[in-house]
C-alpha positions as CSV (number, residue, x, y, z in Angstrom):
1,M,-19.7,40.0,106.1
2,K,-18.5,36.7,104.2
3,R,-15.9,34.5,105.9
4,R,-12.8,34.2,103.9
5,I,-11.6,30.8,103.6
6,Y,-7.8,30.4,103.5
7,K,-6.5,27.3,101.8
8,S,-4.0,25.4,103.4
9,G,-0.3,24.7,101.7
10,K,-1.6,21.2,100.2
11,A,-4.7,22.7,98.9
12,R,-2.7,25.5,97.0
13,L,-0.1,22.8,95.4
14,Y,-3.3,20.8,94.2
15,A,-4.5,23.7,92.4
16,I,-1.4,24.5,90.6
17,L,-0.8,21.1,89.7
18,L,-4.2,21.2,88.4
19,R,-3.6,23.9,86.2
20,S,-0.5,23.0,84.7
21,L,-1.9,19.8,83.6
22,L,-4.9,21.9,82.1
23,C,-2.0,23.8,80.1
24,L,0.0,20.8,78.9
25,A,-3.5,19.3,77.7
26,K,-4.3,22.4,75.7
27,A,-1.1,22.5,74.1
28,A,-0.8,18.6,73.2
29,K,-4.2,18.9,71.8
30,P,-3.6,18.9,67.8
31,T,-5.0,22.0,66.0
32,K,-7.3,21.4,63.2
33,A,-6.1,22.2,59.6
34,S,-6.8,25.6,58.3
35,K,-9.1,25.7,55.2
36,P,-7.9,27.5,52.1
37,T,-9.3,31.0,52.0
38,K,-12.1,31.5,49.5
39,A,-11.1,34.0,46.6
40,S,-12.8,37.5,46.4
41,K,-15.0,38.4,44.1
42,T,-12.4,40.7,43.0
43,T,-9.9,38.0,42.0
44,S,-10.0,36.8,38.1
45,R,-11.2,33.9,37.0
46,R,-7.7,32.5,36.1
47,Q,-6.7,33.0,39.7
48,R,-9.7,30.9,40.9
49,C,-8.8,28.1,38.8
50,R,-5.1,28.5,40.3
51,I,-6.4,28.4,43.9
52,R,-8.5,25.2,43.5
53,R,-6.9,22.0,45.1
54,K,-6.7,19.7,42.0
55,R,-5.4,22.5,40.0
56,R,-8.1,21.9,37.1
57,L,-7.6,24.5,34.2
58,C,-11.3,26.1,33.2
59,R,-12.5,25.1,30.1
60,K,-14.1,28.9,29.6
61,C,-10.8,31.1,30.8
62,C,-7.7,29.2,30.4
63,P,-6.1,27.7,27.7
64,S,-6.7,24.1,26.5
65,R,-3.7,21.5,27.2
66,K,-3.3,18.2,26.3
67,R,-2.6,15.7,29.5
68,P,-0.8,12.5,28.8
69,S,-2.7,9.2,29.0
70,R,-2.9,6.9,31.8
71,G,-2.0,3.9,29.8
72,K,1.0,3.0,28.1
73,I,2.8,4.8,25.6
74,R,2.7,4.0,22.3
75,R,5.3,4.3,20.5
76,A,6.0,4.6,16.4
77,R,6.6,1.1,14.7
78,K,9.8,1.2,12.8
79,L,9.5,-0.3,9.4
80,P,12.3,-2.3,7.4
81,P,14.4,-0.4,5.1
82,P,13.6,-1.4,1.3
83,F,15.3,-3.6,-0.9
84,P,17.9,-1.6,-2.9
85,Q,17.7,-1.6,-6.7
86,L,20.3,-0.5,-9.0
87,W,20.3,2.3,-11.2
88,R,22.2,4.9,-13.5
89,S,22.7,8.9,-13.1
90,T,21.5,11.0,-15.7
91,D,25.1,10.9,-17.5
92,N,25.6,7.2,-17.1
93,S,29.2,7.5,-15.2
94,T,27.6,6.1,-12.0
95,V,25.7,3.2,-10.6
96,L,23.9,4.1,-7.1
97,W,21.7,2.5,-5.0
98,D,17.6,3.3,-5.4
99,P,15.8,2.4,-2.4
100,A,12.6,3.2,-3.5
101,A,11.4,0.6,-5.8
102,P,12.8,-2.6,-5.3
103,R,14.0,-4.8,-8.3
104,P,12.1,-8.5,-8.3
105,P,14.7,-11.5,-8.0
106,V,15.1,-13.4,-11.6
107,E,15.5,-16.9,-10.3
108,K,14.6,-19.7,-12.5
109,A,12.1,-22.2,-10.3
110,A,11.4,-25.9,-11.2
111,Q,8.3,-28.0,-10.5
112,L,9.5,-31.6,-8.9
113,T,6.9,-34.5,-9.7
114,E,7.4,-37.7,-7.8
115,K,6.5,-40.9,-9.2
116,E,6.8,-44.1,-7.6
117,C,6.9,-48.1,-9.6
118,C,6.3,-50.9,-7.3
119,G,5.7,-54.6,-7.9
120,N,6.7,-58.2,-7.3
121,F,9.4,-60.3,-9.1
122,L,10.4,-64.2,-9.0
123,V,13.6,-65.9,-10.0
124,Q,13.4,-69.6,-10.9
125,E,16.0,-72.5,-11.1
126,N,16.9,-72.6,-14.6
127,Q,17.3,-68.7,-14.9
128,T,20.9,-68.0,-15.5
129,S,20.6,-64.4,-17.0
130,P,20.0,-61.5,-15.0
131,Q,16.4,-60.2,-14.7
132,Q,15.3,-56.4,-15.4
133,L,13.3,-55.0,-12.9
134,W,13.2,-51.3,-14.1
135,T,14.6,-48.8,-16.4
136,M,14.7,-44.9,-17.6
137,S,14.4,-43.8,-21.0
138,P,17.4,-41.9,-22.4
139,G,15.9,-38.6,-22.8
140,I,14.6,-38.4,-19.3
141,Q,16.9,-37.3,-16.3
142,A,16.1,-37.9,-12.4
143,E,17.1,-35.4,-10.0
144,L,16.8,-38.4,-6.9
145,T,16.0,-41.8,-7.2
146,Q,15.6,-44.4,-4.2
147,V,15.5,-48.0,-4.8
148,S,14.4,-50.7,-2.2
149,I,14.3,-54.2,-2.8
150,F,12.7,-57.0,-0.2
151,N,13.7,-60.6,-0.3
152,D,11.3,-63.0,0.8
153,A,12.1,-65.3,4.0
154,S,11.1,-68.4,2.1
155,S,13.4,-67.9,-0.8
156,S,16.1,-70.3,-1.4
157,G,19.1,-68.2,-1.5
158,S,20.3,-64.6,-1.5
159,L,20.4,-62.5,-4.9
160,E,22.6,-59.6,-6.1
161,A,21.0,-55.8,-7.6
162,I,22.6,-54.5,-10.0
163,I,22.4,-50.9,-10.4
164,A,23.5,-48.6,-13.1
165,G,23.7,-45.1,-13.2
166,D,26.4,-42.7,-13.2
167,G,28.5,-45.8,-12.3
168,S,27.5,-49.4,-11.3
169,F,26.5,-50.6,-7.8
170,V,25.9,-54.4,-6.8
171,L,23.8,-54.8,-3.7
172,R,23.7,-58.2,-1.9
173,I,20.0,-59.1,-0.5
174,D,20.0,-62.5,2.1
175,P,16.4,-64.2,2.4
176,G,14.2,-62.0,5.0
177,T,16.1,-58.8,4.5
178,T,15.6,-55.7,2.6
179,G,18.2,-53.3,0.5
180,T,17.8,-49.7,-0.2
181,F,20.1,-47.7,-2.4
182,T,19.9,-44.0,-3.3
183,D,21.5,-41.8,-6.0
184,R,21.0,-39.1,-8.5
185,N,20.7,-40.8,-11.6
186,I,19.8,-44.5,-12.0
187,R,19.5,-45.7,-15.4
188,S,18.6,-49.3,-14.6
189,I,17.8,-52.3,-12.2
190,H,18.7,-56.0,-12.7
191,I,18.5,-59.0,-10.0
192,A,20.3,-62.0,-10.4
193,P,20.6,-65.1,-7.9
194,T,24.3,-65.2,-6.3
195,E,24.4,-69.1,-6.9
196,N,23.9,-71.1,-9.9
197,K,21.7,-73.3,-8.4
198,A,19.9,-71.2,-5.7
199,G,16.3,-72.4,-6.3
200,V,13.0,-70.2,-6.3
201,I,13.7,-66.3,-5.4
202,E,10.7,-64.2,-4.8
203,G,10.5,-60.9,-3.4
204,K,9.0,-57.3,-3.9
205,Y,10.7,-54.1,-4.9
206,C,9.7,-49.9,-4.8
207,V,11.5,-47.3,-7.0
208,T,10.8,-44.0,-6.2
209,A,12.0,-41.0,-8.9
210,F,11.8,-37.5,-8.8
211,F,11.5,-35.8,-12.1
212,R,11.9,-31.9,-13.1
213,L,9.0,-31.2,-15.9
214,G,9.4,-27.6,-16.3
215,E,11.2,-24.2,-15.3
216,R,9.7,-21.1,-14.9
217,N,10.9,-17.6,-14.6
218,L,10.1,-15.8,-11.6
219,G,10.8,-12.4,-12.4
220,Q,9.4,-11.7,-15.9
221,R,8.5,-8.1,-15.5
222,V,11.6,-5.8,-16.1
223,S,11.6,-2.1,-15.9
224,D,12.3,0.2,-18.5
225,R,15.4,1.3,-16.2
226,D,16.2,-2.2,-15.8
227,A,16.2,-2.4,-19.6
228,E,18.4,0.4,-20.2
229,L,21.2,-1.3,-18.0
230,A,20.9,-4.4,-19.8
């Protein structure tokens, strides 16, 4: 006969503690995530598509669906409103705005031309009358004229520039300095010494004028509707 071994109180306590630790370890161990069940053969194709993880639609059985693009959404470009145009109603009683066909602007544009005249001058001792430097024809009108006169530093005295246009203007220029005057309509320029016995005066001058050569019509094409309004 086998001999029974009776455990003492400490041995029984150790066995109970070991069992409790094993139970706690099993309870704390994470359980594996259950995999989704596979669809049975009896399920339809559309149900199988829904069971998939990514929820993608099957091309054969499910209807097509447009998905939004991952990039930036392009918005429709707003066009500016058209230039309005006048037109009359059928009974010619009211004037309305027609934004469909813009009316070309009728403006007069001119071409400006720049002309420049430069040279030297010399005033001697015996010269008493004013010396003419520049003049303009009576039939031509300048839009803008600029006059620059330089009195050389070697000159024995100062001089006066008499500028005639819509009004008269006198410009005094000392030796070694430059005088400048700008006006819209200058007709002539004369110089004269300030003193009777000033000696020899020499220097340079430059005249820049802008002329309007001709005019042209920008809006020459007129529609039938505009002709009726005129």
